[in-house]
N, C-alpha and C positions, 0 to 999 in steps of 0.2 A: 257645944251649945251654940245655937244660932244667934247671929247678931240682931240687936233690937234696932229698928228703923226710926230715926228721929228727923224731924224737920225743923229748920230755923224759924223763929217767930216773926217772919216777915208780916204776917197779919194775925189778928186775934182770933180766937175761936168763933166769935160772933160774925166777924168779917168773913171768915171762911164759909160759914153756914150761909151767909147772904150770897157769896159767889156761887154755891151750889144751887141755891133757889133761883138765881137769875141767869145761870149759864145758857147761852143761846143754842148750844148743841149738846147732845147726849155725850159726846166724846170729851168735851170740856167739863161737863158736870161729873163725868167719871174720874177725871184727873183731880178735880177739886175734892171728891170724896176720898181719894187716896191720901191727899194732903191732910184732910180732916181726921182721918183714922190715925195717921202718924202723929198728929198734933195732940189730940185729946186722949189717945190710948196707944202710946208707942208699943209696938210688938214686932215680931219678925215680918220680913217682907212676904214670906209665904202666907202667913195668917192674914195680912192685909189684902193680898191678892185674892185669897179665898173669900174674904168678906165683901170685897168690891167687885167680884166676878171678873177679874182681869188677870193677865199673865204675870208671872214673877219678873220677867224682863221689863214689862211696863212699869211696874211699881218701882224697880230700881231706877229706871230712866227718869220717871217723874220726879221722884224725891231728889235724886242727884241734881237734876236741872233746876228744881225749885230752890234747893239750898244755895246754888251758885248765882241764880239770876233773879230769884224772887218771883213776883207776880207775872213778870213778862214771859217767864218760862211756860206758863199755863195760858195766858191770855192771848198770846201771839201764835196764830195757827199757820200751817202750810209753809210756803216758801218764804214768807216774811218772818217766821219764827226762827228758832235756834235749835239745831240739832244738838242733843245733849253731849255728843262727842265733839262739837265744834268748839273753837276758841272764841268766836265773836258772834253776835246776832247778825242776821241777814242785813239789817241797815248799817251796822258797824262795818260789815264787810264791803258794802256798796261805798261807804264813805272812804274806806281805806283805798279801794281800787280807783276812786275818783282822783286821787293824788297822782295817778300814773296816766291820766288822760292825755295830757300834752305829749308826753313821750310816746304813747301809743299812736297818736295822730301822725307823728313823723317817723314811725317805724323803728324806733330805737329799742323796743322790747323784743329782741330776737331770741332770748331765752327767758326762763322763768327766774333766773338767778337774782336779778335786782328785786323782783317782787318777793321772793322767798326771804332774802336778807332783811328787807324792811318789815315783813310780817313777823319774822323771828324777834326782831327788836320790839315790835309792838306788843306781842304776847309774852315776851320775856322767857321764851324757851325755844330749843330747836324743833323744826317740824320736817317731816318727810316731803320730798317733791310731790308725791301723790296728793298731799294736802292742798298744795297750791294749784294743781291741775283741777281738783274737785272744786276749789273756790272759783276759779275762772269759769268753769263749766256752769256752775250755779247762777252766775251773773251774765251768761251769754257771750262771754269773750271767746274768740277763736282766733287761730293763727292764719293770717292772710298774707299774700305777696303784696307789698305796697304798690300803689299805682305810681308808676315812674313820673318824675317831673324834672325839668331842668332847673338847677338852683338859680340861674340867672333869668328865669322866665319872668315876664311882666304880668303879675296877677290882674292887675286893673285892665290891661289890654285884653287878657283872656276873657275876663267877664264882659267887657264891652263887645267882644267878637260874638259871644254866645247870645247876648242881648239883641244885637243887631243882625244876627244871622238871616232872619227872614228878609230883611231889607237888602242884604248882600245878595240873596237868591234873586230877589226882584231886579236888582241892578244887572246881575249876570244874564238875565233873560231879556234885557231891554232890547238887544239887537236880534232877538229871534224873529225870523220872518212871520208876519201875521198869518199867513196860510199855513204855517206849521202848527197843527193842532195835536201833535202827539202829547200824551201825558208826561208831566215832568217828574223825574225821579231824583231824589237826593242820594249822592253816593259819597263815600270817603275813601281815599286811596293812600297807600304807603308802600314802602320797600323795606324788606327785612333781609339781613345778611345771615346766611347759614353756611356752616363749614365743618371742618375737622378738628377745630379747637374745642375739645371736650370740656363739659362742666359737670361736676359732681354735686348732687343734691341729696337731701334726705329721702329715704325710701322705706316702705313698709317691709317688715320681715318678722319671722317667727321667733319664739324664745331660743336663746342660745346661738342665734345667728348674727354675725356682724358682716354686713354685705360688703363686697369689694367692687367699686365702681371704676371702670377704666377712664383714664384721663390722658389725653395726648395734646401735644403743642404743634400741630401741623397747620400752618397758616395758609389754607386753601379754602376759598369761598365761592359761593354762587348766590344769586339774589332772587328773591321772590317779590314779584309785583302783584299786589292784591287790591282789588276794589270791591267794596261791599255797599249793597243797597239795603240798609237796615229795614226799612219799611216793607220791603219785599222778601226779606230773609234769604236773599240770594247773593252770590259772590262769584267773581271771576278772577282768575290768577294766571300769571306766566312765571316760569322759572327760567331765568336768564343768566348769562355769564358775567354781566357787568351792570353797573348802575350808572347810566349816563343819558344824555338826551336821545341818542339813537335807540336805546332800549326803551325809553319812555314813549317814543313815537310808535314803536312796535306795540307797546301795551295799550296805549290810547286807541289805536286802530282796532285792537281786538275788543276793547270795551264798546267802541262805537258799533261794531258789527253785532256783538251779542245782545246789545240793548238798542237795536235799530228801531224798535217800536216805541222808544222813549226819547224824550229830550233830557239829557243827563246834566245835572249841576253837580260837580265834584269838588269836594274839599280836599286839598292837599297841603303839605307843608312848604316852606319856602326854599326848598333845595334849588340850586341853580338850574337843574335840567327840568324844573317844573315851570320856569319863568324865562328861559332864554329865547333868543331870536330864532334859533333853529328848531324850536319846538313846533310841532305840526299838530294843532288841536282840531279834530274832526268836527264837521258842521253841526253834529247833534251833541256836542259836549261843550260846557263852559266850566272854567276853573275858578274856584275861590281859594285864596291863599290864607292859611290861618296864621296867627301871630308867630313870630320866631321863638324858638326854644319852648315849645308847648306841646310835648308828646301827649299830655293828659287830655287834650282836645281831640286826639285822633283815635277813633274807635278800633282801628285796625291794629293798634298796640295789643288789644285783647286777643286778637287772632295769633299774634306772634307768642304771647304767653301761653295760650292753649296748645299750640303746636310744639313748642320747646319742652313744656312740661311733660306731655304725653309721648313724644317721639324722640327727643334728643338728649335730655339729661341723662347721665350715666350710660350713654351709648358711645361706642367706638366705631368709626367709619374707616373702612379700608381705602376708600376712594371717594372722589366727588360724585361719581355715578351713584354710589350708595347713598350719599347725602341727598341727591336729587330724587332718587327713588323714595326714600322716607319722607321727604318733604311733599312730594306729590300725594303720597298716601294720606298724610295729615290734612292737606288741603281738600282732598276729595271727601274725606270723612266729614269735614265741616260743611262742604257744599251739599251734602246729603242730609244735613240736619237744619232745616230752615228756621225752626222754632228756637233752637239753641243759638244759632247765629244771630237771630233777631234780638234775643235777650242779651247777648254779649255786646252788641254794637249799636243799639237804638238809643243813642245818647239824647237827652231831652232837647238840646239846642237844635238837633237836626230834624226834629218832628214838625216840619213845615207842611201845611196843608195848602191845597189850590182849589 
């Protein structure tokens, strides 16, 4: 014998009739008709489905949800509503995730374990990891690599630097010859170390596969010098054996030659070979030194992240020549994608117009 479907008396019969009469959509009206049938004439779900011209599954879902949540199960539509199989309403989920906001900002949520444990405590029962992944997806959470910063960096100095950057550019241009009418281009430069010290990271794979990533501890390195002009979506680079003043002089000479039609104002960090007495700055380049311990101000950090993720993680290199070849390939790919390069590096504080 089929089970009779009942609903809890969250509303009276007259109140349910009023909900049917004033429902703003046909879908909501249909749900209230299901509740009305189960309230005034309890019978099997199949009979209610036939009478209300809905599916058997819909009747089961609407009645189960209404019995658990009351009016909110019917009145709250779409993403702001509650899946009948969910543990919390959308608003309750949002409030729950808000408690993890500070931990998320500093990159401490590297796995879902902390969220899953708190969620199980809140709902009073174990849940599958997939429940947490769907919860995070519903609220737009995603897993990102944290933007690196130095824990001893001076936040106030960094904000002042960004605010005053247009003035710093003007000061850097103060000694430009009046006859030099070349357009000014803002650039940012940095040096990255690449070598044979492997790093294993998460990777996509099919079911039943556990990937094996090579990891070696060979301490051999070379250096990439990169300068980006975000507004132009262009980049220049050199791969060099060392990172010192001599190499920096070679790099600045290349930038000056490649951008000979521009007067370059270049942001750099405070490394000694960016400010030393032996540094030779070409006539069409001026340097602006960013605050110390402030990698988050340097857009080239995004270039390093892109190249390491796509070309270096989970790779083993037999020689520095192989490292150099892979590095050049990654740099060339970015050079050929000006729109992507622009989107990665065009930091707001560098958008100075003349």
